[in-house]
NURO-721147 format. One record per residue (C-alpha): x, y, z; residue in three letters; residue number from 1. Coordinates in nm, 4 decimals. Example, Ala and Ser with C-alpha at 12.3 -4.5 7.8 and 13.67 -1.06 7.14 Angstrom:
2
+----------+----------+----------+------+-----+
|       xx |       yy |       zz | rest |  nr |
+----------+----------+----------+------+-----+
|   1.2300 |  -0.4500 |   0.7800 |  ala |   1 |
|   1.3670 |  -0.1060 |   0.7140 |  ser |   2 |
+----------+----------+----------+------+-----+
This chain:
164
+----------+----------+----------+------+-----+
|       xx |       yy |       zz | rest |  nr |
+----------+----------+----------+------+-----+
|  -4.9441 |   3.3419 |   6.1353 |  met |   1 |
|  -4.9059 |   3.4169 |   5.7993 |  glu |   2 |
|  -4.7866 |   3.0618 |   5.5698 |  thr |   3 |
|  -4.6068 |   3.1189 |   5.2169 |  thr |   4 |
|  -4.6416 |   2.8752 |   5.0021 |  thr |   5 |
|  -4.2898 |   2.7629 |   4.8664 |  pro |   6 |
|  -4.2176 |   2.9184 |   4.4732 |  ala |   7 |
|  -4.1940 |   2.6178 |   4.2212 |  thr |   8 |
|  -4.0072 |   2.6426 |   3.9016 |  ala |   9 |
|  -4.2053 |   2.5388 |   3.5786 |  pro |  10 |
|  -4.1350 |   2.2087 |   3.4332 |  val |  11 |
|  -4.0236 |   2.1708 |   3.1172 |  pro |  12 |
|  -4.1726 |   1.9392 |   2.9088 |  ala |  13 |
|  -4.0132 |   1.6095 |   2.7752 |  pro |  14 |
|  -3.8622 |   1.6207 |   2.4121 |  ala |  15 |
|  -4.0160 |   1.4189 |   2.1795 |  pro |  16 |
|  -3.8257 |   1.1008 |   2.0949 |  val |  17 |
|  -3.7642 |   1.0470 |   1.7292 |  pro |  18 |
|  -3.9153 |   0.7276 |   1.5199 |  ala |  19 |
|  -3.6819 |   0.4921 |   1.4471 |  pro |  20 |
|  -3.5523 |   0.4774 |   1.1097 |  ala |  21 |
|  -3.7031 |   0.1997 |   0.9242 |  pro |  22 |
|  -3.4923 |  -0.1074 |   0.8516 |  ala |  23 |
|  -3.3229 |  -0.1143 |   0.4970 |  pro |  24 |
|  -3.4533 |  -0.3159 |   0.2556 |  ser |  25 |
|  -3.2927 |  -0.6365 |   0.1887 |  ser |  26 |
|  -3.1283 |  -0.5412 |  -0.1501 |  gln |  27 |
|  -2.9407 |  -0.2425 |   0.0080 |  gln |  28 |
|  -2.8151 |  -0.4658 |   0.2872 |  ser |  29 |
|  -2.6850 |  -0.7259 |   0.0624 |  glu |  30 |
|  -2.5595 |  -0.5341 |  -0.2138 |  ala |  31 |
|  -2.1841 |  -0.4843 |  -0.1715 |  lys |  32 |
|  -1.9875 |  -0.1942 |  -0.2761 |  pro |  33 |
|  -1.8597 |  -0.2539 |  -0.6174 |  ala |  34 |
|  -1.4650 |  -0.3454 |  -0.6603 |  leu |  35 |
|  -1.3194 |  -0.1009 |  -0.8520 |  arg |  36 |
|  -1.0670 |  -0.3116 |  -1.1857 |  lys |  37 |
|  -0.7083 |  -0.2802 |  -1.0763 |  pro |  38 |
|  -0.5125 |   0.0304 |  -1.3226 |  glu |  39 |
|  -0.1980 |  -0.1334 |  -1.4331 |  phe |  40 |
|   0.0839 |   0.0542 |  -1.4588 |  lys |  41 |
|   0.4136 |   0.0612 |  -1.6744 |  lys |  42 |
|   0.7452 |   0.0712 |  -1.4743 |  val |  43 |
|   0.8837 |   0.4191 |  -1.6924 |  asp |  44 |
|   0.5607 |   0.5822 |  -1.5446 |  gln |  45 |
|   0.6731 |   0.5668 |  -1.2015 |  leu |  46 |
|   0.7144 |   0.8627 |  -1.0303 |  lys |  47 |
|   0.8722 |   0.9329 |  -0.6786 |  pro |  48 |
|   0.6574 |   0.9249 |  -0.3292 |  gly |  49 |
|   0.3481 |   0.7980 |  -0.5538 |  thr |  50 |
|   0.1581 |   0.5208 |  -0.4058 |  thr |  51 |
|  -0.1195 |   0.2475 |  -0.4989 |  gly |  52 |
|   0.0515 |   0.1229 |  -0.8026 |  his |  53 |
|  -0.0713 |  -0.2017 |  -0.9799 |  thr |  54 |
|   0.2155 |  -0.3487 |  -1.1915 |  leu |  55 |
|   0.3023 |  -0.6777 |  -1.3767 |  ile |  56 |
|   0.6753 |  -0.7464 |  -1.3880 |  val |  57 |
|   0.9331 |  -1.0319 |  -1.4300 |  lys |  58 |
|   1.2132 |  -1.0664 |  -1.1902 |  val |  59 |
|   1.5605 |  -1.0207 |  -1.3221 |  ile |  60 |
|   1.7773 |  -1.0895 |  -1.0090 |  ser |  61 |
|   1.7470 |  -1.1027 |  -0.6345 |  ser |  62 |
|   2.0052 |  -1.0518 |  -0.3687 |  asn |  63 |
|   1.9952 |  -1.0798 |  -0.0170 |  thr |  64 |
|   2.1190 |  -0.7681 |   0.1859 |  val |  65 |
|   1.9743 |  -0.8146 |   0.5396 |  leu |  66 |
|   1.9083 |  -1.1780 |   0.7139 |  ala |  67 |
|   1.8334 |  -1.1334 |   1.0789 |  lys |  68 |
|   1.7840 |  -1.4694 |   1.3010 |  gly |  69 |
|   1.6453 |  -1.4937 |   1.6159 |  arg |  70 |
|   1.9687 |  -1.5077 |   1.7844 |  ser |  71 |
|   1.8978 |  -1.2049 |   1.9761 |  val |  72 |
|   1.6024 |  -1.2082 |   2.1176 |  ser |  73 |
|   1.3152 |  -1.4755 |   2.0969 |  gln |  74 |
|   1.0400 |  -1.2800 |   2.0573 |  his |  75 |
|   1.1732 |  -1.0793 |   1.8141 |  leu |  76 |
|   1.0600 |  -1.2345 |   1.4148 |  arg |  77 |
|   1.2835 |  -1.3443 |   1.1565 |  his |  78 |
|   1.4015 |  -1.0547 |   0.9282 |  thr |  79 |
|   1.4815 |  -1.0977 |   0.5291 |  arg |  80 |
|   1.5261 |  -0.8127 |   0.2891 |  ile |  81 |
|   1.6569 |  -0.8819 |  -0.0732 |  ala |  82 |
|   1.6743 |  -0.6130 |  -0.3320 |  glu |  83 |
|   1.5402 |  -0.7742 |  -0.6493 |  cys |  84 |
|   1.5478 |  -0.5832 |  -1.0172 |  val |  85 |
|   1.2582 |  -0.6423 |  -1.1521 |  val |  86 |
|   1.0826 |  -0.5238 |  -1.4808 |  gly |  87 |
|   0.8555 |  -0.4972 |  -1.7673 |  asp |  88 |
|   0.9086 |  -0.3816 |  -2.1378 |  glu |  89 |
|   0.9145 |  -0.0505 |  -2.0564 |  thr |  90 |
|   1.1609 |  -0.0028 |  -1.7837 |  ala |  91 |
|   1.3678 |  -0.1554 |  -1.4641 |  thr |  92 |
|   1.3449 |  -0.1157 |  -1.1118 |  ile |  93 |
|   1.4825 |  -0.2340 |  -0.8001 |  ile |  94 |
|   1.1913 |  -0.3963 |  -0.5642 |  phe |  95 |
|   1.2633 |  -0.4251 |  -0.2105 |  thr |  96 |
|   1.1602 |  -0.7347 |  -0.1147 |  ala |  97 |
|   1.0859 |  -0.8183 |   0.3230 |  arg |  98 |
|   1.0390 |  -1.1472 |   0.4437 |  asn |  99 |
|   0.7973 |  -1.4008 |   0.2745 |  glu | 100 |
|   0.8340 |  -1.1793 |  -0.0415 |  gln | 101 |
|   1.1800 |  -1.2377 |  -0.0454 |  val | 102 |
|   1.0933 |  -1.6449 |  -0.1180 |  asp | 103 |
|   0.8806 |  -1.5419 |  -0.4282 |  met | 104 |
|   1.1366 |  -1.3338 |  -0.5202 |  met | 105 |
|   1.3477 |  -1.6087 |  -0.8048 |  gln | 106 |
|   1.4897 |  -1.4909 |  -1.1580 |  pro | 107 |
|   1.2643 |  -1.5249 |  -1.4182 |  asp | 108 |
|   0.9399 |  -1.5178 |  -1.2439 |  thr | 109 |
|   0.6293 |  -1.3094 |  -1.3477 |  thr | 110 |
|   0.4923 |  -1.0821 |  -1.0179 |  ile | 111 |
|   0.1611 |  -0.9039 |  -0.9838 |  ile | 112 |
|   0.2728 |  -0.6216 |  -0.7097 |  leu | 113 |
|  -0.0564 |  -0.4714 |  -0.6023 |  arg | 114 |
|  -0.0426 |  -0.1235 |  -0.4086 |  asn | 115 |
|   0.3391 |  -0.0871 |  -0.4686 |  ala | 116 |
|   0.4378 |   0.2110 |  -0.3413 |  lys | 117 |
|   0.7909 |   0.4436 |  -0.4356 |  ile | 118 |
|   1.0243 |   0.5152 |  -0.1578 |  asp | 119 |
|   1.3711 |   0.6751 |  -0.1947 |  met | 120 |
|   1.6532 |   0.5865 |  -0.0670 |  phe | 121 |
|   1.9645 |   0.7834 |  -0.0777 |  lys | 122 |
|   1.8057 |   0.9854 |  -0.3894 |  gly | 123 |
|   1.7015 |   0.6855 |  -0.6217 |  ser | 124 |
|   1.3778 |   0.5201 |  -0.6478 |  met | 125 |
|   1.2782 |   0.1855 |  -0.4676 |  arg | 126 |
|   0.9660 |  -0.0249 |  -0.5456 |  leu | 127 |
|   0.8335 |  -0.1641 |  -0.1884 |  ala | 128 |
|   0.4822 |  -0.3244 |  -0.1121 |  val | 129 |
|   0.3856 |  -0.2755 |   0.2153 |  asp | 130 |
|   0.1018 |  -0.4727 |   0.4531 |  lys | 131 |
|  -0.1631 |  -0.2840 |   0.2612 |  trp | 132 |
|  -0.0258 |  -0.4518 |  -0.0355 |  gly | 133 |
|  -0.0216 |  -0.8089 |  -0.1775 |  arg | 134 |
|   0.3006 |  -0.9593 |  -0.3540 |  val | 135 |
|   0.1642 |  -1.2860 |  -0.6297 |  glu | 136 |
|   0.3247 |  -1.4577 |  -0.8644 |  val | 137 |
|   0.1120 |  -1.5622 |  -1.1920 |  thr | 138 |
|   0.1746 |  -1.7231 |  -1.4902 |  glu | 139 |
|   0.4355 |  -1.6160 |  -1.7135 |  pro | 140 |
|   0.4351 |  -1.3336 |  -1.9252 |  ala | 141 |
|   0.4964 |  -1.2358 |  -2.2702 |  glu | 142 |
|   0.7059 |  -0.9754 |  -2.2747 |  phe | 143 |
|   1.0898 |  -0.8815 |  -2.2725 |  val | 144 |
|   1.2197 |  -0.6653 |  -2.0186 |  val | 145 |
|   1.4152 |  -0.3530 |  -2.1374 |  lys | 146 |
|   1.6922 |  -0.3894 |  -1.9311 |  glu | 147 |
|   1.8727 |  -0.0517 |  -2.0713 |  asp | 148 |
|   1.6366 |   0.1589 |  -1.8588 |  asn | 149 |
|   1.6753 |   0.1063 |  -1.4542 |  asn | 150 |
|   1.4723 |   0.3831 |  -1.2960 |  leu | 151 |
|   1.6959 |   0.3066 |  -0.9855 |  ser | 152 |
|   1.9883 |   0.4493 |  -1.1248 |  leu | 153 |
|   1.8569 |   0.7926 |  -1.1642 |  val | 154 |
|   1.9392 |   1.0111 |  -0.8697 |  glu | 155 |
|   1.6626 |   1.2552 |  -0.7687 |  tyr | 156 |
|   1.7007 |   1.5887 |  -0.5329 |  glu | 157 |
|   1.4391 |   1.7364 |  -0.3646 |  leu | 158 |
|   1.4467 |   2.1394 |  -0.3945 |  val | 159 |
|   1.2565 |   2.4060 |  -0.1879 |  asn | 160 |
|   1.0938 |   2.6317 |  -0.4242 |  val | 161 |
|   0.9980 |   2.9719 |  -0.1813 |  val | 162 |
|   0.7336 |   3.1366 |  -0.3670 |  glu | 163 |
|   0.7547 |   3.5479 |  -0.3137 |  glu | 164 |
+----------+----------+----------+------+-----+
């Protein structure tokens, strides 16, 4: 009787394990990224569709336009929206204040708006601060608001340009 030995496939050698990376030095792990200084803009520099603005403005007037309570449902939040005219020495604009922001918008109060954005509403610019921004009351500013240049009264129209 003849015996045959089964053919065996060669077994590959295990891949080398990389050495662990050296631990970062204590100076690198404790250092935090440096915060950049805010660049304060003036109201007349605002353009449609832009974001990330930091401004110091005075509140001229505040008008509550929507106030929904909890009468509809227990789990819905109380919603308040106010349109406030705010401005600096260059121009004014309508700021849309939401919920707890409404309480800060008292006439003649100086406000710092951080990470503000420009929303378009019926073709006009509105300034707004969402959950990523911040509204802070600060000490009174020394400037006189230029009320005759309201940027929210300028109507914009979206025009599609076809390149040939």
